[in-house]
C-alpha positions as a LaTeX table, in Angstrom:
\begin{tabular}{lrrr}
\hline
Residue & $x$ (\AA) & $y$ (\AA) & $z$ (\AA) \\
\hline
Met1 & $-28.00$ & $-0.75$ & 24.93 \\
Pro2 & $-25.36$ & $-0.56$ & 22.80 \\
Asp3 & $-24.96$ & $-2.58$ & 19.96 \\
Val4 & $-21.41$ & $-5.22$ & 19.94 \\
Val5 & $-22.09$ & $-5.80$ & 16.29 \\
Ser6 & $-20.27$ & $-9.16$ & 14.36 \\
Ser7 & $-17.44$ & $-8.07$ & 11.88 \\
Arg8 & $-19.15$ & $-10.64$ & 9.74 \\
Asp9 & $-22.40$ & $-9.01$ & 9.37 \\
Phe10 & $-20.46$ & $-5.41$ & 8.21 \\
Glu11 & $-18.98$ & $-7.41$ & 5.83 \\
Asp12 & $-21.57$ & $-9.38$ & 4.09 \\
Ser13 & $-22.83$ & $-5.91$ & 3.18 \\
Asp14 & $-24.37$ & $-6.44$ & $-0.76$ \\
Asp15 & $-22.42$ & $-3.09$ & $-1.69$ \\
Ile16 & $-18.70$ & $-4.36$ & 0.19 \\
Gln17 & $-17.16$ & $-7.15$ & 0.82 \\
Ile18 & $-14.84$ & $-6.41$ & 3.77 \\
Leu19 & $-13.02$ & $-9.88$ & 3.78 \\
Gly20 & $-11.97$ & $-13.03$ & 2.17 \\
Glu21 & $-11.13$ & $-14.37$ & $-0.87$ \\
Val22 & $-13.40$ & $-13.27$ & $-4.01$ \\
Gly23 & $-14.60$ & $-9.07$ & $-3.56$ \\
Pro24 & $-14.79$ & $-5.73$ & $-5.09$ \\
Met25 & $-11.35$ & $-5.20$ & $-6.19$ \\
Glu26 & $-9.93$ & $-2.61$ & $-8.13$ \\
Cys27 & $-6.57$ & $-3.23$ & $-10.17$ \\
Gln28 & $-3.67$ & $-1.05$ & $-8.53$ \\
Phe29 & $-1.99$ & $-0.26$ & $-12.16$ \\
Cys30 & $-5.12$ & 0.61 & $-14.23$ \\
Ser31 & $-8.11$ & 0.83 & $-11.74$ \\
Ile32 & $-10.42$ & $-1.30$ & $-13.69$ \\
Ser33 & $-12.92$ & $-3.39$ & $-11.64$ \\
Leu34 & $-10.98$ & $-7.18$ & $-11.10$ \\
Gln35 & $-14.41$ & $-8.62$ & $-9.73$ \\
Lys36 & $-15.32$ & $-10.75$ & $-11.75$ \\
Leu37 & $-12.10$ & $-12.58$ & $-12.14$ \\
Ser38 & $-11.22$ & $-15.43$ & $-11.03$ \\
Thr39 & $-7.89$ & $-15.31$ & $-8.56$ \\
Glu40 & $-6.06$ & $-16.40$ & $-11.48$ \\
Lys41 & $-7.00$ & $-14.42$ & $-13.96$ \\
Arg42 & $-6.42$ & $-11.65$ & $-11.64$ \\
Gln43 & $-3.00$ & $-12.51$ & $-11.25$ \\
Thr44 & $-2.34$ & $-13.18$ & $-15.19$ \\
His45 & $-3.63$ & $-9.16$ & $-15.57$ \\
Tyr46 & $-1.32$ & $-8.46$ & $-12.72$ \\
Glu47 & 1.37 & $-9.66$ & $-14.88$ \\
Arg48 & 0.85 & $-7.99$ & $-17.78$ \\
His49 & 1.42 & $-4.59$ & $-16.29$ \\
Leu50 & 4.63 & $-5.83$ & $-14.83$ \\
Thr51 & 5.41 & $-7.53$ & $-18.18$ \\
Glu52 & 4.53 & $-3.91$ & $-19.67$ \\
Met53 & 6.65 & $-2.25$ & $-16.81$ \\
Glu54 & 10.26 & $-4.25$ & $-17.63$ \\
Lys55 & 10.14 & $-3.27$ & $-21.34$ \\
Glu56 & 9.93 & $-0.21$ & $-20.62$ \\
Thr57 & 12.60 & 0.05 & $-18.50$ \\
Gly58 & 14.84 & $-2.18$ & $-20.27$ \\
Gly59 & 15.66 & 0.02 & $-22.63$ \\
Ser60 & 16.14 & 2.78 & $-20.59$ \\
Ser61 & 18.95 & 4.30 & $-18.74$ \\
Ser62 & 19.40 & 3.09 & $-15.35$ \\
Arg63 & 19.57 & 5.96 & $-13.29$ \\
Leu64 & 15.94 & 7.96 & $-13.39$ \\
Ser65 & 15.72 & 11.34 & $-13.61$ \\
Ser66 & 15.44 & 12.79 & $-9.85$ \\
Lys67 & 12.67 & 14.81 & $-11.18$ \\
Lys68 & 10.33 & 11.70 & $-12.41$ \\
Leu69 & 11.49 & 10.07 & $-8.86$ \\
Ser70 & 10.86 & 13.24 & $-6.93$ \\
Thr71 & 6.94 & 13.40 & $-7.30$ \\
Lys72 & 5.83 & 9.79 & $-7.02$ \\
Leu73 & 6.34 & 6.23 & $-5.88$ \\
Lys74 & 8.51 & 3.91 & $-8.03$ \\
Pro75 & 6.43 & 0.87 & $-8.70$ \\
Ile76 & 7.77 & $-1.74$ & $-6.03$ \\
Phe77 & 8.51 & $-4.33$ & $-8.54$ \\
Glu78 & 10.21 & $-2.43$ & $-11.45$ \\
Gln79 & 13.80 & $-4.06$ & $-10.50$ \\
Gln80 & 12.35 & $-7.32$ & $-9.23$ \\
Lys81 & 12.95 & $-10.98$ & $-11.09$ \\
Pro82 & 10.09 & $-12.83$ & $-11.73$ \\
Gly83 & 9.80 & $-15.89$ & $-9.94$ \\
Asp84 & 8.75 & $-16.44$ & $-6.39$ \\
Pro85 & 10.79 & $-16.58$ & $-3.22$ \\
Ala86 & 11.72 & $-19.42$ & $-1.37$ \\
Pro87 & 9.68 & $-20.12$ & 2.03 \\
Asp88 & 12.09 & $-18.82$ & 4.20 \\
Lys89 & 11.78 & $-15.13$ & 2.19 \\
Glu90 & 8.06 & $-15.49$ & 2.39 \\
Asn91 & 8.68 & $-14.55$ & 5.92 \\
Ile92 & 10.91 & $-11.60$ & 6.07 \\
Phe93 & 10.67 & $-9.75$ & 9.62 \\
Trp94 & 12.39 & $-6.53$ & 10.72 \\
Phe95 & 11.96 & $-3.84$ & 13.45 \\
Pro96 & 14.25 & $-0.50$ & 13.84 \\
Ala97 & 15.38 & $-2.06$ & 17.32 \\
Gln98 & 17.31 & $-5.05$ & 15.74 \\
Ser99 & 21.12 & $-4.26$ & 14.39 \\
Thr100 & 20.92 & $-6.29$ & 11.40 \\
Pro101 & 20.34 & $-4.71$ & 7.75 \\
Val102 & 17.48 & $-3.39$ & 6.75 \\
Pro103 & 15.31 & $-5.64$ & 4.07 \\
Tyr104 & 15.08 & $-4.03$ & 0.55 \\
Asn105 & 11.11 & $-3.27$ & 0.96 \\
Phe106 & 11.45 & $-2.26$ & 4.52 \\
Thr107 & 11.78 & 1.50 & 4.90 \\
Pro108 & 12.21 & 2.60 & 8.49 \\
Gly109 & 12.92 & 6.22 & 9.36 \\
Leu110 & 9.79 & 7.99 & 7.33 \\
Ile111 & 7.96 & 9.40 & 10.39 \\
Pro112 & 10.78 & 11.85 & 11.03 \\
Val113 & 10.73 & 12.24 & 7.32 \\
Leu114 & 7.59 & 13.41 & 7.36 \\
Arg115 & 7.38 & 15.34 & 10.41 \\
Arg116 & 10.42 & 17.34 & 8.86 \\
Ala117 & 8.07 & 18.10 & 5.53 \\
Leu118 & 5.60 & 19.17 & 7.93 \\
Ile119 & 7.32 & 21.38 & 9.29 \\
Lys120 & 8.28 & 22.59 & 6.28 \\
Thr121 & 4.87 & 23.31 & 4.86 \\
His122 & 3.71 & 24.46 & 7.93 \\
Ala123 & 6.24 & 27.67 & 7.98 \\
Lys124 & 4.57 & 28.09 & 4.40 \\
Gly125 & 1.46 & 28.39 & 5.47 \\
Gln126 & 0.36 & 24.84 & 3.72 \\
Thr127 & $-0.45$ & 23.54 & 7.13 \\
Met128 & $-2.24$ & 23.97 & 10.28 \\
Arg129 & $-1.21$ & 21.11 & 12.06 \\
Ala130 & $-0.05$ & 17.42 & 12.15 \\
Val131 & 0.41 & 14.83 & 14.22 \\
Leu132 & 1.82 & 11.65 & 13.33 \\
Cys133 & 2.05 & 8.19 & 15.01 \\
His134 & 5.14 & 6.01 & 16.74 \\
Ser135 & 8.27 & 7.09 & 14.91 \\
Gly136 & 9.39 & 3.16 & 14.89 \\
Thr137 & 6.28 & 2.64 & 12.25 \\
Thr138 & 8.37 & 1.16 & 9.45 \\
His139 & 6.46 & 1.27 & 5.79 \\
Val140 & 6.90 & $-2.48$ & 4.43 \\
Ala141 & 6.22 & $-3.31$ & 0.44 \\
Thr142 & 4.52 & $-6.00$ & $-0.92$ \\
Glu143 & 7.15 & $-7.85$ & $-3.21$ \\
Arg144 & 6.59 & $-9.33$ & $-6.54$ \\
Trp145 & 5.48 & $-13.19$ & $-4.74$ \\
Asp146 & 2.41 & $-11.79$ & $-3.18$ \\
Ile147 & 1.15 & $-8.85$ & $-5.57$ \\
Gly148 & $-2.77$ & $-7.82$ & $-5.53$ \\
Trp149 & $-2.98$ & $-9.93$ & $-2.26$ \\
Gly150 & $-0.41$ & $-8.86$ & 0.05 \\
Cys151 & $-2.13$ & $-6.07$ & 1.18 \\
Gly152 & $-3.47$ & $-7.11$ & 4.87 \\
Tyr153 & $-0.18$ & $-9.04$ & 5.64 \\
Arg154 & 1.49 & $-6.11$ & 4.92 \\
Asn155 & $-0.52$ & $-3.79$ & 7.09 \\
Phe156 & 0.03 & $-6.19$ & 9.43 \\
Leu157 & 3.93 & $-6.44$ & 9.79 \\
Met158 & 4.05 & $-2.38$ & 9.78 \\
Ala159 & 1.62 & $-2.56$ & 12.48 \\
Cys160 & 4.31 & $-5.15$ & 14.46 \\
Thr161 & 7.33 & $-2.96$ & 13.62 \\
Ala162 & 5.37 & $-0.54$ & 15.88 \\
Leu163 & 4.22 & $-2.75$ & 18.62 \\
Met164 & 7.61 & $-4.34$ & 19.17 \\
Asn165 & 9.83 & $-0.90$ & 19.46 \\
Gln166 & 7.17 & 0.83 & 21.98 \\
Gln167 & 7.96 & 0.88 & 25.40 \\
Phe168 & 4.64 & 1.48 & 27.03 \\
Gln169 & 3.68 & $-2.23$ & 27.32 \\
Pro170 & 6.80 & $-3.98$ & 26.64 \\
Met171 & 5.50 & $-7.39$ & 27.43 \\
Tyr172 & 4.04 & $-6.75$ & 24.08 \\
Phe173 & 7.50 & $-8.11$ & 22.62 \\
Pro174 & 7.08 & $-11.29$ & 23.94 \\
Leu175 & 3.78 & $-11.98$ & 22.94 \\
Leu176 & 5.02 & $-11.55$ & 19.30 \\
Asp177 & 8.47 & $-12.24$ & 19.43 \\
Asp178 & 7.53 & $-16.09$ & 18.55 \\
Ser179 & 10.99 & $-18.15$ & 17.89 \\
Lys180 & 9.51 & $-20.62$ & 15.41 \\
Lys181 & 7.02 & $-18.55$ & 13.73 \\
Pro182 & 7.94 & $-14.36$ & 14.16 \\
Pro183 & 6.23 & $-12.55$ & 12.18 \\
Gly184 & 5.88 & $-13.04$ & 8.87 \\
Val185 & 3.64 & $-13.50$ & 5.56 \\
Arg186 & 3.21 & $-17.13$ & 5.54 \\
Asn187 & 3.76 & $-16.98$ & 9.66 \\
Leu188 & 0.84 & $-15.49$ & 9.65 \\
Gln189 & $-0.92$ & $-17.47$ & 8.21 \\
Tyr190 & $-0.04$ & $-20.60$ & 10.15 \\
Trp191 & $-1.15$ & $-17.85$ & 13.74 \\
Ile192 & $-4.66$ & $-17.20$ & 11.78 \\
Glu193 & $-5.01$ & $-21.23$ & 11.42 \\
Asp194 & $-3.70$ & $-21.80$ & 15.13 \\
Ala195 & $-6.27$ & $-19.47$ & 16.19 \\
Trp196 & $-9.28$ & $-21.53$ & 14.30 \\
Ala197 & $-8.15$ & $-24.44$ & 15.62 \\
Asp198 & $-8.68$ & $-23.16$ & 18.89 \\
Gly199 & $-12.90$ & $-21.81$ & 18.55 \\
Phe200 & $-11.36$ & $-18.41$ & 17.98 \\
Asp201 & $-13.45$ & $-16.93$ & 13.99 \\
Arg202 & $-15.36$ & $-19.33$ & 13.73 \\
Glu203 & $-17.42$ & $-18.06$ & 11.00 \\
Gly204 & $-14.53$ & $-16.57$ & 9.16 \\
Ala205 & $-12.46$ & $-19.67$ & 9.27 \\
Ser206 & $-15.90$ & $-20.95$ & 6.95 \\
Gln207 & $-15.81$ & $-18.35$ & 4.87 \\
Leu208 & $-12.00$ & $-18.79$ & 3.91 \\
Lys209 & $-12.72$ & $-23.08$ & 4.25 \\
His210 & $-10.86$ & $-23.46$ & 6.48 \\
Lys211 & $-7.69$ & $-23.56$ & 4.85 \\
Leu212 & $-4.96$ & $-20.10$ & 4.72 \\
Ile213 & $-1.49$ & $-21.74$ & 4.95 \\
Gly214 & 0.74 & $-21.39$ & 1.36 \\
Thr215 & $-2.63$ & $-19.68$ & $-0.38$ \\
Lys216 & $-2.86$ & $-16.44$ & $-2.09$ \\
Lys217 & $-5.85$ & $-15.70$ & $-0.12$ \\
Trp218 & $-6.69$ & $-12.41$ & 0.86 \\
Ile219 & $-7.01$ & $-11.44$ & 4.64 \\
Gly220 & $-8.94$ & $-7.71$ & 5.96 \\
Ala221 & $-8.57$ & $-6.44$ & 9.58 \\
Ala222 & $-11.59$ & $-9.08$ & 11.10 \\
Glu223 & $-8.44$ & $-11.77$ & 10.52 \\
Leu224 & $-5.45$ & $-9.32$ & 11.74 \\
Tyr225 & $-7.26$ & $-8.98$ & 15.07 \\
Val226 & $-7.80$ & $-12.81$ & 15.36 \\
Ala227 & $-3.84$ & $-13.17$ & 15.15 \\
Phe228 & $-3.39$ & $-10.44$ & 17.68 \\
Thr229 & $-6.05$ & $-11.17$ & 19.64 \\
Tyr230 & $-4.93$ & $-15.01$ & 19.83 \\
Arg231 & $-1.78$ & $-14.22$ & 21.04 \\
Gly232 & $-3.20$ & $-11.84$ & 24.00 \\
Leu233 & $-2.53$ & $-8.35$ & 22.44 \\
Pro234 & $-5.26$ & $-6.58$ & 22.95 \\
Ala235 & $-6.89$ & $-5.29$ & 19.63 \\
Lys236 & $-9.97$ & $-3.63$ & 18.19 \\
Leu237 & $-12.65$ & $-2.89$ & 15.37 \\
Val238 & $-14.13$ & $-0.28$ & 14.48 \\
Asp239 & $-17.09$ & $-0.09$ & 11.53 \\
Phe240 & $-18.33$ & 2.56 & 9.78 \\
Pro241 & $-21.11$ & 1.49 & 7.72 \\
Gly242 & $-22.98$ & 3.53 & 5.07 \\
Ser243 & $-24.41$ & 6.62 & 6.09 \\
Glu244 & $-24.58$ & 10.04 & 5.46 \\
Arg245 & $-21.57$ & 11.11 & 6.81 \\
Gly246 & $-19.76$ & 9.03 & 4.75 \\
Ser247 & $-15.70$ & 9.15 & 4.98 \\
Ala248 & $-16.63$ & 12.67 & 7.10 \\
Ala249 & $-17.28$ & 10.09 & 10.13 \\
Val250 & $-13.76$ & 8.16 & 9.79 \\
Thr251 & $-11.68$ & 10.78 & 9.15 \\
Gln252 & $-13.15$ & 12.61 & 12.41 \\
Trp253 & $-12.92$ & 9.37 & 13.94 \\
Val254 & $-8.72$ & 9.13 & 13.03 \\
Ile255 & $-8.53$ & 12.91 & 14.13 \\
Asn256 & $-9.74$ & 11.94 & 17.82 \\
Tyr257 & $-7.89$ & 8.89 & 17.97 \\
Phe258 & $-4.74$ & 10.67 & 17.04 \\
Thr259 & $-5.63$ & 13.73 & 19.11 \\
Pro260 & $-5.16$ & 14.06 & 23.05 \\
Lys261 & $-8.35$ & 14.62 & 25.06 \\
Asp262 & $-9.17$ & 17.28 & 27.35 \\
Ala263 & $-9.39$ & 14.98 & 30.70 \\
Ala264 & $-5.77$ & 14.66 & 30.65 \\
Arg265 & $-5.23$ & 18.61 & 30.38 \\
Pro266 & $-1.82$ & 19.47 & 30.16 \\
Ser267 & 0.15 & 22.43 & 31.89 \\
Asp268 & $-0.01$ & 25.40 & 30.81 \\
Ala269 & 4.39 & 25.43 & 29.94 \\
Phe270 & 2.85 & 22.09 & 27.80 \\
Asn271 & 0.10 & 24.20 & 25.94 \\
Val272 & 3.04 & 26.77 & 25.11 \\
Leu273 & 5.08 & 24.04 & 23.60 \\
Lys274 & 2.02 & 22.48 & 21.64 \\
Gly275 & 1.06 & 25.95 & 20.18 \\
Ala276 & 4.53 & 26.98 & 19.25 \\
Asn277 & 5.37 & 23.51 & 17.47 \\
Pro278 & 1.59 & 22.13 & 15.84 \\
Ile279 & 3.62 & 18.86 & 14.04 \\
Val280 & 3.47 & 16.40 & 16.55 \\
Ile281 & 5.06 & 12.85 & 16.67 \\
Ser282 & 2.76 & 10.72 & 19.10 \\
Asp283 & 3.16 & 7.47 & 20.78 \\
Arg284 & 0.16 & 6.33 & 19.42 \\
Met285 & 0.01 & 3.24 & 17.29 \\
Pro286 & $-0.68$ & 2.83 & 13.51 \\
Leu287 & $-4.46$ & 1.86 & 12.33 \\
Ile288 & $-5.08$ & $-0.23$ & 10.08 \\
Leu289 & $-7.79$ & 1.16 & 7.68 \\
Gln290 & $-9.95$ & $-1.57$ & 5.51 \\
His291 & $-12.51$ & $-1.02$ & 2.77 \\
Ala292 & $-13.32$ & $-3.02$ & $-1.15$ \\
Gly293 & $-10.04$ & $-4.50$ & $-2.56$ \\
His294 & $-7.53$ & $-2.62$ & $-0.11$ \\
Ser295 & $-5.97$ & $-2.10$ & 3.09 \\
Arg296 & $-3.53$ & 0.69 & 4.20 \\
Thr297 & $-1.93$ & 1.74 & 7.41 \\
Ile298 & $-2.62$ & 5.13 & 8.66 \\
Ile299 & 0.14 & 6.87 & 10.53 \\
Gly300 & $-1.55$ & 9.87 & 10.98 \\
Tyr301 & $-3.16$ & 13.34 & 10.02 \\
Glu302 & $-2.60$ & 16.86 & 8.69 \\
Leu303 & $-4.78$ & 19.91 & 8.61 \\
Asn304 & $-4.06$ & 22.05 & 5.44 \\
Lys305 & $-4.93$ & 26.07 & 5.29 \\
Lys306 & $-8.01$ & 25.70 & 5.16 \\
Gly307 & $-9.00$ & 23.54 & 8.08 \\
Asp308 & $-9.27$ & 20.24 & 5.60 \\
Pro309 & $-8.29$ & 16.89 & 6.85 \\
Asn310 & $-5.82$ & 15.18 & 5.06 \\
Leu311 & $-5.35$ & 11.15 & 6.56 \\
Leu312 & $-1.27$ & 10.14 & 6.47 \\
Val313 & $-1.45$ & 6.60 & 4.92 \\
Phe314 & 1.70 & 3.74 & 4.39 \\
Asp315 & 0.35 & 1.81 & 1.40 \\
Pro316 & 2.14 & $-1.50$ & 0.86 \\
Ser317 & 1.57 & $-1.59$ & $-2.96$ \\
Tyr318 & 4.48 & 1.04 & $-2.90$ \\
Arg319 & 7.49 & 1.73 & $-2.24$ \\
Pro320 & 9.80 & 4.73 & $-1.92$ \\
Ser321 & 11.58 & 5.87 & $-4.17$ \\
Lys322 & 15.66 & 5.65 & $-4.11$ \\
Glu323 & 16.20 & 9.45 & $-2.83$ \\
Leu324 & 12.87 & 9.01 & $-0.16$ \\
Arg325 & 14.60 & 5.90 & 0.71 \\
Arg326 & 17.73 & 7.00 & 1.42 \\
Ala327 & 16.94 & 10.22 & 3.45 \\
Ala328 & 14.50 & 7.40 & 5.52 \\
Leu329 & 17.33 & 4.97 & 6.13 \\
Ala330 & 19.78 & 8.36 & 7.13 \\
Ala331 & 17.09 & 9.71 & 9.32 \\
His332 & 16.60 & 5.72 & 11.26 \\
Ser333 & 20.58 & 5.49 & 12.20 \\
Pro334 & 21.80 & 9.17 & 12.47 \\
His335 & 25.63 & 8.88 & 12.62 \\
Ser336 & 27.27 & 11.78 & 14.54 \\
Asp337 & 30.30 & 13.21 & 12.30 \\
Thr338 & 32.98 & 13.99 & 14.83 \\
Ser339 & 34.84 & 16.48 & 12.22 \\
Thr340 & 31.62 & 18.71 & 12.23 \\
Gly341 & 29.33 & 18.23 & 15.33 \\
Glu342 & 26.38 & 18.03 & 13.04 \\
Asn343 & 23.55 & 14.76 & 12.58 \\
Lys344 & 24.25 & 13.21 & 9.53 \\
Gly345 & 21.10 & 11.75 & 9.01 \\
Ser346 & 19.81 & 16.11 & 9.63 \\
Ser347 & 22.06 & 17.02 & 7.03 \\
Val348 & 20.54 & 14.62 & 4.73 \\
Leu349 & 17.03 & 15.67 & 5.50 \\
Ser350 & 17.97 & 19.02 & 5.03 \\
Arg351 & 19.40 & 18.94 & 1.25 \\
Leu352 & 16.13 & 16.70 & 0.62 \\
Phe353 & 13.77 & 19.82 & 1.88 \\
His354 & 16.25 & 22.69 & 1.13 \\
Pro355 & 19.26 & 22.09 & $-0.71$ \\
Leu356 & 20.25 & 25.68 & $-1.78$ \\
Gln357 & 19.85 & 26.57 & 1.91 \\
Thr358 & 22.28 & 23.96 & 3.00 \\
Ile359 & 24.77 & 24.77 & 0.31 \\
His360 & 24.71 & 28.43 & 1.86 \\
Arg361 & 25.40 & 27.40 & 4.90 \\
Lys362 & 28.23 & 25.05 & 3.92 \\
Arg363 & 30.06 & 28.31 & 2.68 \\
Arg364 & 29.47 & 30.24 & 5.26 \\
Lys365 & 30.92 & 27.42 & 7.68 \\
Ser366 & 33.65 & 27.05 & 5.53 \\
Ser367 & 34.42 & 31.17 & 5.52 \\
Gly368 & 34.84 & 30.71 & 8.82 \\
Gly369 & 31.71 & 33.02 & 10.08 \\
Ser370 & $-18.78$ & 11.84 & 16.94 \\
Asn371 & $-22.00$ & 9.32 & 17.53 \\
Val372 & $-20.78$ & 5.39 & 18.74 \\
Glu373 & $-22.25$ & 2.28 & 19.11 \\
Arg374 & $-20.00$ & 0.61 & 21.60 \\
Asp375 & $-19.28$ & $-2.55$ & 23.26 \\
Thr376 & $-20.59$ & $-1.83$ & 26.97 \\
Lys377 & $-17.34$ & $-4.64$ & 27.95 \\
Arg378 & $-14.68$ & $-1.89$ & 27.26 \\
Val379 & $-15.63$ & 1.54 & 26.42 \\
Arg380 & $-12.98$ & 3.93 & 25.53 \\
Thr381 & $-13.22$ & 7.17 & 23.44 \\
Gly382 & $-10.05$ & 8.04 & 22.17 \\
Leu383 & $-7.92$ & 6.98 & 25.23 \\
Pro384 & $-8.60$ & 10.06 & 28.04 \\
Gly385 & $-5.88$ & 10.64 & 30.15 \\
His386 & $-3.40$ & 7.86 & 29.00 \\
Pro387 & $-0.14$ & 8.77 & 29.90 \\
Asn388 & 1.24 & 8.53 & 26.33 \\
Asp389 & $-1.04$ & 10.49 & 24.76 \\
Glu390 & 1.32 & 12.69 & 23.02 \\
Val391 & 5.06 & 13.95 & 22.52 \\
Ile392 & 5.89 & 17.45 & 21.42 \\
Ile393 & 8.85 & 17.53 & 19.39 \\
Ile394 & 10.65 & 20.88 & 19.47 \\
Asp395 & 12.04 & 21.56 & 15.70 \\
Asp396 & 14.97 & 21.13 & 15.67 \\
Asp397 & 16.37 & 21.80 & 11.97 \\
Asp398 & 20.17 & 21.93 & 11.29 \\
Glu399 & 19.54 & 24.92 & 9.62 \\
Asp400 & 18.63 & 26.58 & 12.61 \\
Gln401 & 21.46 & 25.43 & 14.71 \\
Pro402 & 24.94 & 27.67 & 15.14 \\
Ser403 & 27.63 & 25.97 & 12.80 \\
Lys404 & 30.73 & 24.95 & 14.12 \\
Gly405 & 34.19 & 25.07 & 12.90 \\
Asn406 & 35.31 & 23.56 & 9.89 \\
Asn407 & 37.38 & 23.85 & 7.05 \\
Glu408 & 36.12 & 21.32 & 4.83 \\
Ala409 & 34.90 & 22.76 & 0.86 \\
Pro410 & 31.73 & 22.46 & 0.56 \\
Lys411 & 30.22 & 18.77 & $-0.86$ \\
Lys412 & 28.52 & 18.32 & $-3.54$ \\
Ser413 & 25.03 & 17.67 & $-2.71$ \\
Asp414 & 23.16 & 14.72 & $-4.44$ \\
Pro415 & 21.39 & 15.82 & $-7.46$ \\
Leu416 & 18.26 & 13.75 & $-6.46$ \\
Leu417 & 17.60 & 14.84 & $-3.43$ \\
Glu418 & 17.69 & 18.77 & $-4.54$ \\
Asp419 & 14.44 & 18.47 & $-6.71$ \\
Met420 & 12.35 & 16.95 & $-4.12$ \\
Asp421 & 10.39 & 19.44 & $-2.09$ \\
Pro422 & 8.33 & 18.71 & 0.79 \\
Gly423 & 4.60 & 19.13 & $-0.32$ \\
Lys424 & 5.60 & 16.74 & $-3.22$ \\
Val425 & 6.55 & 13.94 & $-0.55$ \\
Leu426 & 3.88 & 14.50 & 1.60 \\
Asn427 & 1.36 & 14.32 & $-1.16$ \\
Leu428 & 2.98 & 10.37 & $-1.75$ \\
Phe429 & 1.26 & 9.67 & 1.28 \\
Arg430 & $-1.80$ & 12.27 & 1.65 \\
Val431 & $-5.44$ & 10.79 & 1.37 \\
Asn432 & $-7.73$ & 13.39 & 1.12 \\
Gln433 & $-11.31$ & 13.70 & 1.95 \\
Asn434 & $-12.19$ & 13.21 & $-1.74$ \\
Lys435 & $-10.06$ & 10.24 & $-2.30$ \\
Leu436 & $-11.49$ & 8.59 & 1.20 \\
Gly437 & $-14.80$ & 9.12 & $-0.03$ \\
Lys438 & $-14.27$ & 6.82 & $-3.07$ \\
His439 & $-15.70$ & 4.15 & $-0.75$ \\
Asp440 & $-18.63$ & 4.44 & 1.68 \\
Arg441 & $-17.75$ & 1.77 & 4.27 \\
Tyr442 & $-14.75$ & 0.82 & 6.24 \\
Gln443 & $-13.00$ & $-0.76$ & 9.13 \\
Ile444 & $-10.25$ & 0.33 & 10.93 \\
Leu445 & $-8.10$ & $-2.31$ & 13.35 \\
Tyr446 & $-6.43$ & $-0.19$ & 16.20 \\
Phe447 & $-4.68$ & $-1.05$ & 19.36 \\
Pro448 & $-5.45$ & 0.87 & 22.56 \\
Leu449 & $-2.00$ & $-0.31$ & 24.47 \\
Asp450 & $-3.99$ & $-1.57$ & 27.33 \\
Pro451 & $-2.58$ & $-4.47$ & 29.42 \\
Pro452 & $-1.76$ & $-8.24$ & 27.78 \\
Leu453 & $-5.07$ & $-9.74$ & 27.72 \\
Glu454 & $-5.69$ & $-12.92$ & 30.49 \\
Glu455 & $-6.96$ & $-15.99$ & 29.45 \\
Asn456 & $-10.52$ & $-15.30$ & 29.99 \\
Glu457 & $-10.33$ & $-12.31$ & 28.69 \\
Arg458 & $-8.63$ & $-13.65$ & 25.39 \\
Trp459 & $-11.16$ & $-16.05$ & 25.30 \\
Ala460 & $-13.95$ & $-13.88$ & 25.56 \\
Arg461 & $-12.62$ & $-12.45$ & 22.04 \\
Arg462 & $-12.56$ & $-15.57$ & 19.80 \\
Ile463 & $-15.85$ & $-13.90$ & 18.96 \\
Val464 & $-15.49$ & $-11.06$ & 16.46 \\
Thr465 & $-17.11$ & $-7.98$ & 17.34 \\
Ser466 & $-16.71$ & $-4.28$ & 16.40 \\
Glu467 & $-17.83$ & $-0.66$ & 17.48 \\
Arg468 & $-20.08$ & 0.44 & 15.41 \\
Val469 & $-19.58$ & 4.68 & 13.80 \\
Val470 & $-22.90$ & 5.79 & 12.66 \\
\hline
\end{tabular}
């Protein structure tokens, strides 16, 4: 009979503490172990790093070199002032369907940017295949006030940006769109405590001493499972205990999740399109990956030229550099230029990855010419036959499009964009097998896009259980 294991059983291993306030942790700046330090000392340790960064940047030019910006993600607290924000600023949330300004630590449009980068690396023979999650998934960075403990909350917000933007289960929206307590870092603490008060996850509540609101306690995938299922939104946990397969089991599970099954065999025409364009944006929801001391959002995977897999992740600990965010925002809200008929967002992306080609094109225009133990109640392996398994996107690189008449002089391209190349952009989001292998146990939270839970189904999930992949 298949095992239904408690998520807490997995977490209580001596080798790993998936959830809770105290557990193995590495500094996100210098990678030293902070496990034996109290919460206050951990905060002090991080504050030292922040002070050093402020001293380093204080006397330098406000314009950083484009080469430096293009090769790494800028530390997210570099330009922020110390001090905790007001409570309303601790609950900032935004999702792509909104017309309000994008908050500074939210970056929509990265999925299309990554798709363009993958198309370029595929053309160079560096990428065999890649699948990305729902295009509405938005990167959300932690801020100064939640450094060291906010990753779980920010991953929650990233998941909400996709869940509230997808159309396959439109009734998810009202489950999350709480007029009094909409998604937010502090509001999530209220959501979880409300669930505890109604009898959900008594074990987790005990571990966190029945107090979360207003604290800096870490939360993990199990707490997020509680928050979502308590509100009637189906979510599932998968545990990967230490085994000989190690991180390979995680990677294979992720590939299976994002890859449609043979049970939903597509038409010949669909196969032709799929073979012609192996870079795919799917309708899959992102995944939340938890390991010792940190969690990240998985947004897809890539197979390199050797067939080795890379996970593609949004890490809440860092914020995209200035020029990368500019390109992402352009991809999120492209506006047609009526004088040229070009898509402005596509133009920015083109300059980002192929500045010289863009310059030449403008000149031409100017001249006029696995083994799985599963919960027996709801078995689901990769959602075979799911109607939103995959969306084939035809390459629409604007350099391949015929130009329309335009007598404009060529515009000078932004020097911050010229030095970036697709490989460097992708490296900001890649996690290869070696990096993933630094931890031997993991937990994943995923969203099967099943209908909202009935009351009896919701109540049945008050005890946190998980599937175990061995």
